[in-house]
N, C-alpha and C positions, 0 to 999 in steps of 0.2 A: 328484519330486512327493510331498510328504507328505501321509498320509491325513489326512482330516477327523475321524475318530474313532479313538481308540486307548486302550489301557490304559497309563497313565502312572504312573511311581513318582516322588513330588515329594519331594525333601528339604526338611523343615520346620524351621526353627530356632526359631520362635517369634516372629519378628520380622514387620514389616508387609510387607516384600518378598515372602518366600515364602508368607506366609498369603493375600496378594492374588493372588500367583501361581496359588494354589489354585482361587480364584474365577475368573480368567481362563480356566483350563484347562476348567473344568466348563461355562462359557459357550461354549466351543468345541466342547463335545460330548464331551470325552474322559471316561474313567473314571478317576478319580485316587485313588491311594492314597498317603496320608502317611507319611513316615518320618522319625524324629528320631535323629539319630546322638549317641550319648553314649559318653563315654570313661571312665566310672566303673568301679567294681570289683565290684559286687554284681550278679551275673548271677543272676537267679531266674525265677520263673514268669511266664508271659505274662500281659498285662493288656489286657482288651478296651476298646474306645473308651469304654464307659459305667464303667469302672474295675473291673469284676468280673473275678476270675482265672480263666482258662481256658487250655486247650491251644491255641496258635495254629497253624493250618495254614499260615501263610504265612511269618511271620518271627519270630526270638526277641525278646523284649522284656526289658528289666530295670528293676528297681525304682528309683524316684527317690530320691536322697539329698538332704538339706537342706543346700545349700550357700548362700552368701549373696553370691556374686559376680554383677555384671552383665555377661553375656557372651552367648556363643551356644550354650552346651551346659549351662547350669545346671538345676537341678531346675525352678526358676521358668519357664525357657524352655520346658521340656518340657511343663508344665502349660498355659502359653500355647497352644503349638502344639496340644495335645489339646483345648483349649477351641474353637480355630478349626475344627478337624476335626469335632468334634461340631456347631458351629454350621452348618457347610457340609454335614454328614451325609456324610462320606467316612470310610472306614477309616483307623486311625491306629496306627502301631507304632514303639516305640522300639527301635533296634537297638544290641545290645551289640557295640561295636567296640573294646573295650579293647586287645586284642592288636594291632589295626592302629594304633591311636593312639599305643601304647607305641613302634612304629617311628618315627612323626612326632616324638615326644618325645625319643628317643635322637638323631634327627637333629639336632633343636634345639639340644641340650645339646653335641653334638659340634662343630657349627659354631662357636658362640661360644667353645668351649674351643680351638678353632684359629683364633681371630682373625678369623672370617668372620661375616656378619651374615645370619642364616638368614631364610627366608621360609615359615613353615610353612602360611600360607594357600594358597600355591600347590601345596605339597606335598600338602595335604588335599585339593584340588581333584583332582589327578593320580592320587591313589592311593585315594581314598575316595568323594568325591562324584560323581566321573566315573571311577571305577575299581571299588572293592568294590561300590558300589551296582548296578553293572550285573550283578553276580552275584546280588544279591538280585532285580533285576528279571527275570532269565532264570528264576529259581526260580518266579516268580509269573506267568510269560509276559506281562510288561509289555514293549511295545516301546520305550517312551522312558524316560529319566530327565530329570527336570526340576529347576530349581533358581530361586532368586529373584535371580539375578545380572544387573547392568545391562550387558548384551552382546546382540547379536543373530546368528542365524544365517540366511543367505539363500542361496537357490540362485543359482548364478553361471553362466549359459549351460550349456554342454555338460561342465563340471567334474563329476568324480564325487561330490564332497564339497562339503557347503554351505560358504560362506565365513563365517568368524568376524568380526564387526565390532563396532566400539564401540557402546556403548548410546547412544540418543538424547539422554540427559542427560549431557552431557560432565562435568559437576561428580561424577557417581556412576559414571561408567563403570568396569566391573571386567573388560574384556576382558584386560587385563594378566595378571591372576592366572588366566586360563584358557589361556594359551599352550601349556601342557604337556600339554594333554589329547591323548590318542591321536587321530590324525586319523580313524581308522575310526569313532571313536564320535561324531563330528560328525553322522553320519546318524541317531543315536539320541538326540540331545540337544534339550531344548526350553527356551528362555529366554523365559517370557511377558512378563516386565516390563521388557525390553529396549527396547521401542518407546515407553516412557512416560517422562515427568519424574517425579522423586520425588514433587512436590506432588500430581501426579495419582493416583499410588499411594496416597497417604495419604487423599485425597479418596474414592477408591473404597472403601477399608477403612472409612472413617468412614460412608459410606452404607449399607455392609452391617451397620454396627453392631459391628464388631469392636473389641475394647478394645485391640489392639495398633495401632490407627490411628496413634496419637501417642507410640508407644513409641520411645525413643532408640535410635539405631543403635549396634550394639556396636562398642567401640574397642579391647577387650582381646583377647589371645591366649587362647582358650578354656580351656586347660588350666593357665594361670598364674593360679591364682585369686586370689593376692596382689596382682597387677599389677606385681610386682617381679621382672622376667625374670632379673636377675643373681643374686638370691638363690635363686631356682628353679634355676637352673643349678648354683650351688655345692651346694645340697642334693642335687640329683640325681648330681653327679659325685663327691661325697665329699670325702675329705681332699687331693686334688691340687690345691694352692693354684697360682693364676695370677697371684699378687700380683706388682708390679713398680714400674718407675719411669716418670713421664711425663717425656719429653725433648723438647727443641726440635729443630726441623729441622737447626739448627747442632749438636746434640749435648749441649746443656746440660741437665742435670738439673734439673727443675723442682718435682716433687713425687713422693710414693710413691702408689700406687693400690692397692684390695684385690683387683684382679681384671681381666683384659682383657675378661671377659664384660660388664663394666659399659659397654663403649665400641662405637662404631660410627663408620664413616668419615663425617666431615661434622658430628660432634657438636660443639656449641659449650658447652652448659651442663653442670653437674654434674661438672666435672673436678677442682675443689678446688685452682685455681691461681688466683692473683690478682697485683695489681701489675704487670700487663701495659699497655703503652701502646695497644695495639689489640687487636680480638677475635682469638682463637686457636680453631682447630678440630682435630679429630682428622684426621690425614692419612694415618696409617698404623699399623697394629697388627702387631706383630712376635712371633707366638706362641713362637719358639724362645728368644727372650730376655724374654719378657713385657713388653716395652717398648711404650708408647703414644707415639707421635710426633705432636706438635702443631705447627701453624704458621699463618701468615697465610691468609687467602682465597685470595691468589694461589698459594700453595703447594698449595692444595686442588685447584685447577683441572687436568683432564686432556683431552686431545684424542682419545685412543684407549684401547680396551680389548680384552681377549680374553675369549671364553666357550667353554665346553665342554658335553657332555651337551645336544647341540641337539635341537630338535624343531620340525619343519615342518608348517604346516597347509596348504601348498599342493603341488601335485602334484610339481613339479620346480623347486626353488629354483635360481637362476642362481648361477654361481660368484661373481659379484660384481654388485652392484646399489645403487642409490640407494635410501634409506628415510628413515623418520622412527624413531628409535630412543629407547626408554623405559627407564630404568634404575631406576626405583622406581614403585610403584603411585600415590603422590601426586605425582610429578613429570611435567612435560610432555614430550612426545616431541619430540626435536630432530633437525634435519636431518643424515644421516650418510651414510656409504659403508660398505658390508657387503662383506666378502670371506671366502669360505670357503678355509681353509687346507689344505695337503695332509696335515697331522696330524689333520684333523677337526675343528679349532677354528675359532670365527667370530672375525674381526677387524672391529671397528667403529671407523671414524674419523669423529669429528664435525666438521662445519663450522666450529664455534666451541667454544671452551674450555668445558666444563661442571664442576660441583662435584658432590661426593658419590657418586663411583664406589666401590661398596663391594662387594669380594670376598664372594660367597654370595647376593647378590641375583640377579635375573634381568635381562637385557636383552631386551626384545622389539622386533621390527621391524614397522613398519606401512607399508603403501601406502596413503595417506590414512587411511580409517577401517577398514581390513582389517588384521587380523593375519596376518602371513606366517610367524611362528615366532619362535624366539629360544633363548637357553641361559642357562647360568649363570656369572656373572662370575668369572673367575680373579684 
């Protein structure tokens, strides 16, 4: 049974979802403290909600820089979040998480360098939003950490932990990116917008007079300010070129490419090959030779995959079970059979062939709308 009133640390991104989440939490009687996570480099003095500089008794803050990207961690986003906090009359702090973000950036670069497709949003949730933020929550004696994710937490009979479920708005559901949260944290998480449709959230924000009511959703990776992830990877990696050949599934060389970091499984456009009689897709990336293998849609299909680094949000996952498995955030879950292997890996066998199984992405298992857990595709 969750308490009706508690101190809550809310991750505020400056978007409409977390902004409205603040209002919903206040309506429920909670004491809300807003926190904005920055990955910048200039850690300086604390800045109060009204903009005056003072020593913070709660959390470290750092100065905003003027960057021009539209994402979830820019200076303009921080200012939007600050204005919402001021409007709702709640404390607001911007957290200097440069060191923690550096680990996520290193992971991002390493995955692309080794021919895998990273998912930094899942990593950010695991390590920061529902990881590091709990350290800050503990320091201010906040019982809960909340975000604006479209997912739900529900008590489930006699089970010790709440069940993580899909958001009501299936078009915006974000339960997939929360699969890796530590099970113990489920008791201390709040997801206020998960029971609403997106248009309802915008309407609430509009009624409150929040300027972010019609703000576009972020579609970018927050630390890739140029929007070009392959360029970012090359710059971070240095001189170690991963340029190579694009080859067909039959072994025919079709073109040169500037680096395997430009490609992901299932990609169709931007490959620089032409004169083909039918669409070709990236079906394999070979980091040991820097080859990118392309083929027809038929060659792209797979019926099974293996995953490791598993995380389960149920008490006792069975050794084998039927489920619906999702291989990307924006793909639909597909009927499948899951089997835990003796070596600790998870084998997923789909009822029908699916496209776009990409090493480095997560596979998440569902029982109807409940997240059971998942792992990272090999």
